[in-house]
GULUM-513566 format. One line per field, with one value per residue (C-alpha): z, x, y. Coordinates in pm, 1 decimal. Each point is the difference from the previous one (the first is absolute). Example, Ala and Ser with C-alpha at 12.3 -4.5 7.8 and 13.67 -1.06 7.14 Angstrom:
<atoms>
w: [780.0|-66.0] .
u: [1230.0|137.0] .
v: [-450.0|344.0] .
</atoms>
This chain:
<atoms>
w: [22084.2|-75.6|182.6|200.8|-248.6|-288.0|200.1|124.4|-351.4|-129.3|271.9|-44.6|-370.8|59.9|277.0|-235.5|-253.2|268.8|100.2|-360.5|-44.9|293.0|-178.4|-323.4|55.9|-54.9|-355.2|-225.1|253.3|-141.9|131.4|-212.8|144.0|36.1|-341.3|-150.5|-229.5|304.4|196.3|-289.5|-224.9|242.5|-186.4|-315.1|148.3|-7.6|-187.0|-200.7|295.4|210.3|-304.1|-92.8|354.1|24.4|-349.3|23.6|351.2|-117.2|-315.0|154.7|284.8|276.5|-154.4|-327.4|187.5|140.1|-283.9|-280.9|176.2|113.2|-361.6|-100.6|280.4|-117.9|-378.4|-114.1|-302.7|-30.4|323.5|-170.1|-214.2|274.9|-122.2|-359.0|130.1|230.7|-273.2|-240.2|268.2|-16.0|-354.9|53.1|316.0|-184.1|-252.1|178.9|353.1|-107.6|-246.6|249.9|268.9|-225.1|-63.2|361.5|132.8|-246.1|102.0|362.9|-67.9|284.0|-147.2|-338.6|13.1|30.3|-331.1|-161.9|124.5|-160.0|-317.4|-95.2|201.7|115.1|372.3|-48.7|-171.3|273.8|262.2|-143.7|-27.6|367.4|120.8|-207.4|156.5|352.3|-71.0|-136.3|279.9|304.6|-50.9|-89.5|336.9|177.0|-174.2|170.5|331.0|-133.1|-100.0|351.3|157.7|-225.4|87.9|371.9|21.3|-177.5|234.4|312.7|82.1|-61.3|294.2|-61.3|81.0|144.2|92.1|-365.3|-100.1|255.7|-154.0|-339.6|143.0|187.1|-316.3|-197.4|282.0|-7.8|-376.6|25.8|249.2|-201.0|-325.8|163.3|127.2|-275.8|-312.1|-278.8|182.7|245.1|-257.3|-183.3|296.8|83.4|-360.2|67.5|275.9|-222.0|-278.6|228.2|191.6|-307.1|-215.2|281.9|134.1|-341.7|-115.4|316.1|-25.9|-365.1|74.6|291.1|-196.9|-290.4|237.2|195.2|-301.4|-217.2|-253.9|-264.0|-190.6|289.7|98.6|-340.6|-47.0|341.8|-61.4|-342.7|149.5|270.9|-264.9|-183.3|-268.7|-78.7|-35.7|-36.4|-376.0|48.4|295.9|92.2|49.0|-378.2|-186.9|-253.4|-333.5|118.9|305.9|-188.7|-112.8|355.7|135.2|-251.6|27.2|380.1|9.4|-243.5|153.1|353.0|-101.3|-161.2|305.7|259.4|-104.5|25.8|372.0|212.4|241.3|-280.0|-147.1|345.1|56.0|-345.6|48.5|313.6|-210.8|-37.8|-379.4|-315.6|-41.7|343.1|-107.0|-313.5|203.1|245.3|-282.9|-129.2|347.8|84.1|-145.0|317.7|177.4|-278.2|69.7|360.4|-106.1|-218.6|300.8|202.7|-280.3|12.2|372.5|-87.1|-220.3|280.6|243.6|-231.8|-22.4|379.2|48.4|174.2|44.5|-4.2|132.3|-252.7|-160.4|168.2|-250.2|88.8|329.1|-181.9|8.0|363.0|92.7|-197.3|179.3|337.3|-75.1|-148.3|138.8|339.9|232.7|-51.1|-380.0|0.2|218.5|-241.9|-297.9|175.2|111.1|-348.8|-157.6|273.7|-50.0|-370.9|58.2|202.4|-278.0|-275.2|253.4|113.0|-355.4|-102.6|283.9|-81.7|-370.8|65.4|243.6|-241.1|-286.2|220.1|121.3|-335.4|-231.0|217.5|307.0|-159.0|-333.8|130.1|375.6|103.5|-297.8|227.6|238.4|106.8|-50.0|376.7|6.7|-297.7|189.1|309.2|-198.1|-183.5|330.3|130.6|-317.3|0.6|354.5|-89.3|-294.7|228.0|252.9|-282.4|-132.4|344.8|37.8|-349.9|80.6|329.5|-133.6|-333.3|-131.0|-139.1|-338.2|-10.1|15.9|-269.3|-226.9|40.5|-70.6|-321.6|-101.0|108.8|-250.6|-278.3|110.9|33.1|-352.7|-134.0|81.4|-221.5|-307.4|192.7|181.1|-202.3|-348.0|105.9|60.5|-373.0|-168.5|94.2|-298.6|197.6|105.7|377.0|-50.2|-218.2|267.3|257.8|-222.6|-55.4|374.0|71.2|-268.5|125.2|364.8|-81.3|-237.4|226.7|305.1|-185.5|-142.0|336.7|191.9|-274.5|32.8|377.4|79.5|-228.4|-184.5|-285.6|-216.6|-331.9|-225.7|-113.1|-343.9|16.0|275.4|8.3|356.3|68.5|280.8|60.8|69.8|-338.5|-183.2|181.9|-82.9|-372.2|13.9|194.8|-263.9|-284.1|154.4|76.1|-354.2|-167.4|233.6|-65.9|-375.6|43.5|239.8|-224.7|-297.0|209.7|106.7|375.1|183.3|241.1|307.6|-7.8|22.2|250.4|18.1|-279.7|-139.2|-379.2|-156.0|-155.5|106.8|-152.4|-50.3|121.0|-255.8|98.7|-68.9|-308.6|-68.1|-375.3|-282.0|-85.0|349.4|108.9] .
u: [10136.4|-303.0|-320.9|-191.9|-284.0|238.1|207.4|-310.5|-138.5|337.9|39.4|-358.7|51.8|337.2|-157.2|-278.6|257.4|166.2|-331.3|-82.3|337.9|-77.7|-315.1|187.9|-10.2|-377.4|36.3|-72.3|126.9|154.1|15.3|303.1|335.8|247.9|136.7|171.0|-298.4|-228.1|224.6|122.8|-309.5|-289.7|-65.0|-85.4|-343.6|-69.0|-310.9|-42.0|-56.5|289.9|228.0|-88.8|73.1|326.8|130.1|-91.0|138.4|323.0|52.8|-88.8|249.5|32.3|318.5|-188.2|-262.8|270.3|254.7|-243.1|-141.0|355.2|114.1|-299.1|91.3|359.7|-18.4|-357.7|-138.5|259.9|-135.0|-324.1|173.0|-122.5|-358.5|45.3|254.2|-255.0|-264.5|229.8|45.7|-368.2|-14.8|343.6|-126.5|-314.8|212.0|321.9|-116.8|-293.4|210.7|282.9|-250.5|-135.4|338.3|108.7|-312.3|33.4|358.0|1.6|233.2|28.1|248.8|86.8|332.3|-195.1|-166.4|333.4|150.1|-281.9|-23.4|367.6|136.2|283.1|91.9|249.0|-264.7|-252.2|261.5|75.5|-373.3|-48.3|306.7|-91.6|-345.5|141.4|261.1|-261.9|-247.7|219.3|49.9|-370.6|-78.5|226.4|-180.1|-323.6|169.3|119.4|-356.1|-121.2|273.3|-67.3|-369.8|46.3|271.6|-215.8|-288.6|212.4|-70.0|359.6|220.8|361.7|279.1|-36.4|-366.4|-92.3|195.6|-196.7|-327.6|116.7|113.4|-329.8|-205.0|202.3|13.6|-376.5|11.0|288.1|-182.9|-324.6|181.7|210.6|-308.8|-255.2|202.6|-179.1|-331.5|126.4|59.4|-316.6|-223.9|194.5|-47.9|-373.0|69.7|254.4|-253.7|-271.6|234.3|177.1|-310.2|-199.4|279.1|122.1|-350.4|-50.7|340.9|-46.0|-344.2|133.3|302.0|-215.9|-236.8|274.7|212.4|-291.0|-32.4|222.8|62.2|165.3|188.6|167.1|52.8|164.4|219.4|104.2|111.7|201.8|173.0|103.7|-267.8|-238.8|-297.2|-78.8|65.0|350.1|128.6|161.1|-354.8|-13.8|238.4|228.8|64.8|351.8|-140.2|-249.0|235.1|126.9|-355.4|-131.1|290.7|-0.1|-371.5|33.1|317.1|-134.9|-318.2|197.1|225.2|-276.8|-148.4|341.4|40.0|-33.8|-246.6|-242.4|16.7|-47.1|-316.2|-124.3|74.9|-218.4|-314.8|-237.2|-2.9|113.1|-349.4|29.0|322.5|-163.7|-286.3|245.3|207.7|-308.2|-68.6|358.4|-40.0|-190.6|337.7|149.9|-257.2|113.2|360.7|-101.1|-165.6|318.1|190.0|-254.2|71.2|365.7|-113.0|-229.5|293.4|179.7|-304.6|-40.1|359.3|121.1|378.6|130.1|353.8|283.8|22.4|-324.2|-273.4|-185.1|-94.7|-196.0|-340.8|28.4|92.5|-300.4|-229.7|143.8|-51.7|-351.3|-177.9|-167.3|181.4|-217.0|10.5|375.1|46.0|-212.1|211.0|329.3|-129.4|-132.3|339.9|172.9|-230.9|56.0|367.1|-66.0|-187.1|265.7|281.5|-150.1|-58.7|352.4|158.1|-214.0|87.9|373.7|-6.0|-195.4|239.4|296.3|-149.7|-131.5|276.5|312.0|-45.9|-191.8|180.3|357.8|12.3|-263.1|-185.4|-174.2|-144.2|-352.2|-287.8|-7.8|370.6|-39.6|-267.1|219.7|296.6|-222.6|-133.9|353.7|115.8|-309.3|77.2|364.3|-103.2|-204.0|280.7|241.5|-229.0|-19.7|378.4|42.3|-216.9|174.8|350.2|-0.1|-113.9|-351.2|147.8|189.0|-328.9|-150.8|303.2|-12.1|-372.2|57.8|254.7|-242.3|-258.1|257.6|120.7|-339.3|-90.3|281.9|-187.8|-290.7|124.6|35.9|-333.3|-247.4|130.6|38.0|-374.5|-62.0|301.6|266.2|221.2|254.9|297.7|68.2|369.1|-92.0|-245.0|279.9|226.5|-277.7|-67.8|369.8|19.3|-315.9|107.0|342.5|-121.8|-287.1|222.4|266.3|-256.8|-165.0|327.7|150.6|-290.6|40.0|-269.3|-261.0|-224.7|-39.6|311.2|142.4|151.3|292.4|-130.3|-219.1|-206.2|-272.6|-68.3|-163.9|-47.4|321.6|-185.7|-174.5|326.4|164.2|-299.1|31.6|367.3|-97.8|-253.7|241.4|268.4|-253.4|-142.5|341.0|150.0|-286.9|57.6|372.4|-48.6|-262.1|234.8|272.4|-242.3|37.1|-263.1|-246.4|-170.9|-332.6|-320.6|-241.8|-262.6|-229.0|-21.9|-5.1|327.2|-183.6|-295.8|-314.6|-328.8|-302.4|-276.2|-364.8|-170.3|-218.3|-317.6|37.9|232.0|-188.8|-2.2|275.1] .
v: [21214.1|-210.2|84.5|-257.7|-48.2|-64.8|-245.3|-181.1|-41.4|-112.7|-263.0|-119.1|-72.3|-166.0|-206.8|-100.6|-118.2|-210.9|-157.2|-77.9|-166.1|-229.6|-121.0|-73.3|-375.4|9.7|133.8|-297.8|-257.5|-313.4|-355.4|-81.1|-95.5|289.8|96.5|302.4|55.0|32.0|238.0|215.7|-0.9|-59.9|-327.3|199.0|53.8|376.4|111.0|323.7|235.4|-129.7|-12.5|358.2|114.0|-191.0|76.8|368.9|23.5|-162.5|206.8|335.8|28.5|256.4|134.4|51.8|197.4|229.7|1.5|91.2|308.2|82.2|-5.2|213.6|242.3|28.0|-49.1|45.9|-186.4|-282.5|-148.8|-95.3|-263.1|-235.7|39.5|-126.9|-252.0|-162.3|18.8|-188.1|-265.8|-96.5|-146.3|-154.8|-167.9|-110.5|-190.8|-94.3|-76.9|-214.1|-201.1|-44.8|-104.8|-275.9|-161.0|51.2|-170.5|-287.8|-77.4|116.6|293.7|250.8|250.2|146.5|-185.7|-328.2|83.8|90.2|-328.2|-197.8|207.1|-7.4|-293.9|226.4|10.7|289.9|215.4|-79.0|88.2|344.3|72.7|-89.8|193.0|305.2|-0.3|-23.7|268.1|240.8|-69.7|67.1|378.5|24.7|-158.5|249.8|287.6|-100.1|76.1|332.7|82.6|-79.4|208.8|301.1|-7.3|-48.1|266.0|258.1|-78.8|20.9|-366.3|-109.2|104.8|87.1|-240.3|-348.8|51.3|51.8|-307.0|-199.8|122.3|-127.7|-332.8|-43.9|60.9|-250.2|-255.3|-50.2|-39.5|-247.3|-221.4|-3.2|-76.7|-269.9|-179.5|54.5|76.8|187.4|-11.5|266.1|278.0|-108.8|81.4|316.8|115.6|32.8|253.8|174.3|46.4|135.8|231.1|138.1|52.9|163.1|218.6|114.5|93.9|204.3|168.1|99.1|142.8|207.2|119.4|115.3|176.8|176.1|96.9|113.9|-280.2|-159.9|327.0|187.2|-317.0|-41.0|375.2|31.0|-303.3|132.9|331.2|-175.1|-210.2|315.9|22.6|282.4|-232.5|-370.1|-2.8|145.4|-194.9|-333.0|-133.8|-56.8|-228.8|161.2|-176.7|-85.3|-178.6|-214.4|-284.0|-45.6|10.4|-254.7|-245.0|21.5|-80.8|-291.7|-142.8|24.2|-181.7|-283.4|-24.2|1.9|-333.5|-166.3|79.7|-314.7|162.4|92.8|-350.4|-151.6|204.5|-102.0|-370.1|1.9|49.6|-293.1|15.1|175.4|143.1|160.4|170.6|133.5|146.1|155.5|149.8|179.6|143.5|105.8|354.6|89.6|-12.0|212.7|270.4|-8.6|54.2|296.3|162.9|-43.7|173.3|281.2|40.9|60.5|289.4|118.7|-2.5|242.1|225.1|-1.7|112.6|-315.5|6.8|-355.8|-56.1|0.7|-341.7|-108.0|89.5|-322.5|169.1|274.0|-171.6|-118.6|358.5|131.0|-243.4|95.0|370.5|-2.0|-304.5|-46.4|-239.1|-311.6|26.6|62.0|-307.1|-204.6|112.9|-78.8|-337.2|-79.6|66.4|-199.9|-298.0|55.9|-82.5|-313.4|-184.1|23.8|-47.2|-329.2|-123.7|103.6|-194.9|-305.4|22.5|35.9|-292.5|-219.6|72.5|-85.9|-327.6|-125.0|113.3|5.4|-220.4|-288.1|22.7|18.3|-69.5|-255.7|-152.3|-252.4|261.6|-95.1|246.9|56.9|86.4|232.2|192.7|16.8|134.9|250.6|132.7|48.1|174.9|223.8|106.4|59.0|217.7|226.7|26.2|77.7|275.1|161.5|-16.6|142.6|301.0|70.5|-62.3|185.0|335.9|30.0|91.3|-330.3|-193.1|222.0|-48.3|-377.4|-5.5|196.8|-261.8|-272.2|120.8|-15.2|-344.7|-165.3|111.0|-217.6|-322.3|109.3|-193.9|-326.4|27.6|207.4|-76.7|-362.0|-18.4|33.7|-153.7|-250.6|84.9|203.5|-209.2|-7.3|79.5|296.7|115.2|-22.7|208.2|254.6|17.8|63.5|269.6|171.8|-10.8|143.1|270.7|105.9|24.2|199.9|242.4|67.5|39.1|217.7|243.1|27.3|-259.2|147.0|-243.2|252.6|-6.2|112.1|-263.9|212.6|97.8|308.6|158.6|-267.0|-121.0|-337.4|-249.9|-195.1|-325.5|4.5|73.3|-291.9|-223.6|79.1|-99.0|-312.8|-105.8|75.8|-220.7|-277.4|-7.5|24.8|-258.2|-240.3|23.1|-66.6|-292.8|-159.4|23.4|-163.6|-273.4|61.6|-203.8|157.6|-145.9|-181.7|207.7|-157.7|276.0|-123.6|353.7|42.8|115.3|294.8|208.2|-143.4|180.2|-192.6|5.3|-31.8|-329.9|-12.3|-193.4|-4.0|89.1|317.3|141.4|244.9] .
</atoms>
């Protein structure tokens, strides 16, 4: 059971998040008429600090903060693929997000599918990009609830039975109301509290853990022994040569996939300029350091002898915090992780709703929908997405949500050729891109299911193990390039490109003042 001090601190932080959400309308207020761009993207008005808070708070979810240390607790070194993966994201975001923001702002695009529609003039291709994003986002949204439940259960704040379900519903109800009224501004202001709470609490927890367990040496030595090794150098805390291809491809594939998720693009589109996104991309590694510390706590949980329930390794760090930390600090940690789930959950629901309205409802159901009606439909769909996520968590096993999220990562990677490659070249034919998407989706799904819902697979020729999503992406690109060559030879016409982007990537050369100057 939770003690009074822990519960009081937890409720105080959650209450603070609710109060901040109420003030969201004051964040960069706009006098414009209601429009989807205002509700879903905060009128593209967020400066560097707010964008850094929102983008970091969206990328680094509560489930990440429990799953990574849980994986370190159960498997050792492979868990730390999340560190290079989130480092790789930074230069990708520097290039891709800023370039995509420029064309989106110029043409009023709100989603990645909007860009695909304009780039290739292909409604079917835009539709599959939008539906893939929604399909991949929904289990990710449900995982935020699982992260909350794991934390609250370990801390004794989540009662068993219907009472615990009511706690979950109450937490999400406040988020739903704030998001419904204020759109992206609500998670933007909550992200400030998330950053403060997570950075402060994690720094304090790591300091106390190191002090109580004797420093990093005893922590890693103790964890190595519990994982069956004689020392750190001969334990699962160090990658073996056989594990390295899986580790590298998982890090690279995950980084490529992350920037295709609708919620990440939505947070990026809310920036007030491409230069802001470039500044934020340079500063994102601060969040990566935070994730590395969470992974370290998974190792510390092993060293401290924490016994997580079977199949529930994500509870290891909350159990460690509950065992070693004083009540107020434990309450702060649990509240920080809980608030950490609310930010990405809100952005995910907004992104899914926006994709549905722009690329399904307006495109195929009501092309003459006014901006005000689009906002009203998006609010309703956003609310429905949250209700659906709650029902999903209560109605299915936790492992079902995890399995679907693993598939979601593979699926979302299959829109990379249409979106990211399309930013630099329009040579790929939309029908070839559709064929490549279908091949990648099918192959990726088969590989993951064949391996018992493992994202690390063998390809059937030798013992080499790689990330299924990256293997499917390579097939996707092969089909798209080959199909483009065939369709061009057959003279099959493509749609009109209205994005004003060059057909090939061009290198900007500096201006010169004379012929002899470089």
